[in-house]
C-alpha positions as CSV (number, residue, x, y, z in Angstrom):
1,X,2.5,6.9,21.3
2,X,3.3,9.2,18.5
3,X,6.6,10.7,19.6
4,X,6.3,13.8,17.4
5,X,2.9,14.8,18.8
6,X,4.1,14.3,22.4
7,X,7.3,16.3,21.8
8,X,5.3,19.1,20.3
9,X,2.9,19.1,23.2
10,X,5.8,19.3,25.7
11,X,7.5,22.1,23.7
12,X,4.2,24.0,23.7
13,X,3.6,23.5,27.4
14,X,7.1,24.5,28.3
15,X,7.6,27.2,25.7
16,X,9.0,29.6,28.3
17,X,11.9,27.3,29.0
18,X,14.8,28.1,26.7
19,X,16.4,24.7,26.7
20,X,17.4,22.9,23.5
21,X,15.9,19.5,23.0
22,X,13.8,19.9,26.2
23,X,11.1,17.5,24.8
24,X,13.6,14.8,23.9
25,X,15.3,15.1,27.3
26,X,11.9,15.1,29.1
27,X,10.8,12.0,27.3
28,X,14.1,10.2,27.9
29,X,13.1,10.0,31.6
30,X,10.1,8.0,30.8
31,X,10.6,4.2,30.2
32,X,9.5,3.3,26.7
33,X,9.9,0.5,24.3
34,X,9.8,1.6,20.8
35,X,10.1,-0.5,17.7
36,X,10.0,0.0,14.0
37,X,9.3,-2.4,11.2
38,X,12.5,-3.4,9.5
39,X,12.7,-2.1,5.9
40,X,12.3,-4.3,2.8
41,X,12.0,-7.2,2.4
42,X,10.3,-7.6,5.8
43,X,7.8,-4.8,5.1
44,X,6.9,-6.7,1.9
45,X,6.4,-9.8,4.0
46,X,4.1,-7.9,6.4
47,X,2.2,-6.4,3.5
48,X,1.7,-10.0,2.2
49,X,0.3,-11.1,5.5
50,X,-2.5,-8.5,5.2
51,X,-3.6,-10.0,1.9
52,X,-5.5,-13.2,1.2
53,X,-3.7,-16.5,0.8
54,X,-5.0,-16.6,-2.8
55,X,-3.5,-13.3,-3.6
56,X,-0.1,-14.2,-2.1
57,X,-0.1,-17.6,-3.9
58,X,-1.0,-16.1,-7.3
59,X,1.6,-13.3,-6.9
60,X,4.3,-15.8,-5.8
61,X,3.5,-18.0,-8.8
62,X,3.7,-15.1,-11.2
63,X,7.0,-13.9,-9.8
64,X,8.4,-17.4,-10.0
65,X,7.2,-17.7,-13.6
66,X,8.7,-14.4,-14.5
67,X,12.0,-15.4,-13.0
68,X,12.1,-18.6,-15.1
69,X,11.1,-16.9,-18.3
70,X,14.2,-15.4,-19.9
71,X,12.3,-13.8,-22.7
72,X,9.6,-11.5,-21.4
73,X,6.4,-11.6,-23.3
74,X,4.9,-8.3,-24.2
75,X,2.5,-7.3,-21.5
76,X,-1.1,-7.0,-22.5
77,X,-2.2,-3.4,-22.0
78,X,-5.8,-2.8,-21.1
79,X,-7.4,-0.1,-23.1
80,X,-7.8,3.2,-21.1
81,X,-11.0,3.5,-19.3
82,X,-13.6,6.2,-20.1
83,X,-15.3,8.4,-17.6
84,X,-17.5,6.7,-15.0
85,X,-20.9,6.0,-16.4
86,X,-24.2,5.6,-14.6
87,X,-27.7,4.6,-15.3
88,X,-30.2,6.9,-13.6
89,X,-32.9,4.3,-14.0
90,X,-31.0,2.1,-11.6
91,X,-30.7,4.9,-9.0
92,X,-34.4,5.5,-8.9
93,X,-35.6,2.0,-8.2
94,X,-34.5,-0.5,-5.5
95,X,-32.1,-3.1,-6.9
96,X,-31.3,-6.1,-4.8
97,X,-27.8,-7.5,-4.8
98,X,-25.9,-10.1,-3.0
99,X,-23.3,-9.0,-0.6
100,X,-19.9,-10.1,-1.8
101,X,-16.5,-9.3,-0.3
102,X,-14.2,-7.3,-2.4
103,X,-11.3,-9.6,-2.9
104,X,-7.6,-8.7,-2.7
105,X,-5.7,-9.3,-5.9
106,X,-2.1,-10.3,-6.4
107,X,-1.7,-7.1,-8.5
108,X,-2.6,-4.9,-5.6
109,X,-0.2,-6.8,-3.3
110,X,2.5,-6.4,-5.9
111,X,1.8,-2.6,-6.2
112,X,1.9,-2.2,-2.4
113,X,5.2,-4.1,-2.3
114,X,6.6,-2.1,-5.3
115,X,5.9,1.2,-3.5
116,X,6.6,0.0,0.0
117,X,9.5,2.5,0.3
118,X,6.8,5.2,0.5
119,X,4.9,3.6,3.3
120,X,5.4,4.6,6.9
121,X,7.3,2.1,9.0
122,X,4.4,1.6,11.3
123,X,2.3,-1.6,11.3
124,X,-0.9,0.2,12.5
125,X,-0.6,2.8,9.7
126,X,0.1,0.2,7.0
127,X,-2.9,-1.8,8.1
128,X,-5.1,1.3,8.2
129,X,-3.9,2.2,4.6
130,X,-4.8,-1.2,3.3
131,X,-8.2,-1.2,5.0
132,X,-9.1,2.2,3.6
133,X,-7.9,0.9,0.2
134,X,-10.4,-2.0,0.6
135,X,-13.2,0.3,1.6
136,X,-12.6,2.5,-1.4
137,X,-12.8,-0.6,-3.6
138,X,-16.1,-1.5,-2.0
139,X,-17.5,1.9,-2.9
140,X,-16.1,2.0,-6.4
141,X,-16.1,-1.6,-7.7
142,X,-19.3,-2.9,-9.3
143,X,-20.6,-6.3,-8.6
144,X,-18.9,-9.2,-10.5
145,X,-16.3,-7.0,-12.1
146,X,-12.6,-7.1,-11.9
147,X,-10.6,-4.0,-12.5
148,X,-7.8,-4.0,-15.0
149,X,-4.3,-4.3,-13.5
150,X,-3.4,-0.8,-14.5
151,X,-6.4,0.6,-12.6
152,X,-5.7,-1.5,-9.5
153,X,-2.1,-0.2,-9.5
154,X,-3.3,3.4,-9.9
155,X,-5.7,3.1,-6.9
156,X,-2.8,1.7,-4.7
157,X,-0.5,4.5,-5.9
158,X,-3.2,7.1,-5.2
159,X,-3.9,5.8,-1.7
160,X,-0.2,5.8,-0.8
161,X,0.1,9.4,-2.2
162,X,-3.0,10.6,-0.2
163,X,-1.7,8.9,2.9
164,X,1.9,10.1,2.6
165,X,1.3,13.7,1.3
166,X,-2.2,14.7,2.2
167,X,-1.3,18.4,1.8
168,X,-0.5,17.9,-1.9
169,X,-3.8,16.1,-2.8
170,X,-5.7,19.3,-3.7
171,X,-2.9,20.2,-6.2
172,X,-2.9,16.7,-7.7
173,X,-6.7,16.6,-8.2
174,X,-6.9,19.7,-10.3
175,X,-4.6,22.4,-11.5
176,X,-5.1,25.3,-14.0
177,X,-2.8,23.5,-16.5
178,X,-4.5,20.0,-16.4
179,X,-7.8,18.4,-16.1
180,X,-8.8,16.5,-13.1
181,X,-6.3,13.7,-12.8
182,X,-8.8,11.3,-11.2
183,X,-11.2,11.3,-14.2
184,X,-10.8,8.2,-16.2
185,X,-10.1,8.9,-19.8
186,X,-10.8,6.9,-22.9
């Protein structure tokens, strides 16, 4: 159970009682077993278990390769993307396509691990976050295309931001000083 919600419900129900920490005291009388995921690196291991074997293997190989290379090669930067384009002709006619699973990438796994300090320490919420990330990819990714690493990382960061600070999303999307931050620029 979500302790915060239960405590608020108890405090609301017994609002006439002027006892400090009433909800905590009330709940301490109920037998409960609570657990938290240990912090890094165990959370990173759990994140890895949610991704495909191929993604884990490729990321592990990259990290091992990075550790053995003393001189880092300059990273290839993908050119910035332009705004999302569409072809109205394709919208008006039925186009058949083959169903293909959106694959996890080692870059997404690395991004989730890099920002795991911002994830809640709850396995169910982490799994929900990754599943909604996959759903968004299904909606956004075109058939037979692979997003550039930078865009994959941005989507992971955006999902974590939306999940962690939903009350700030409206401010991040648009503000009087800046354009819509979600629009892809060229």
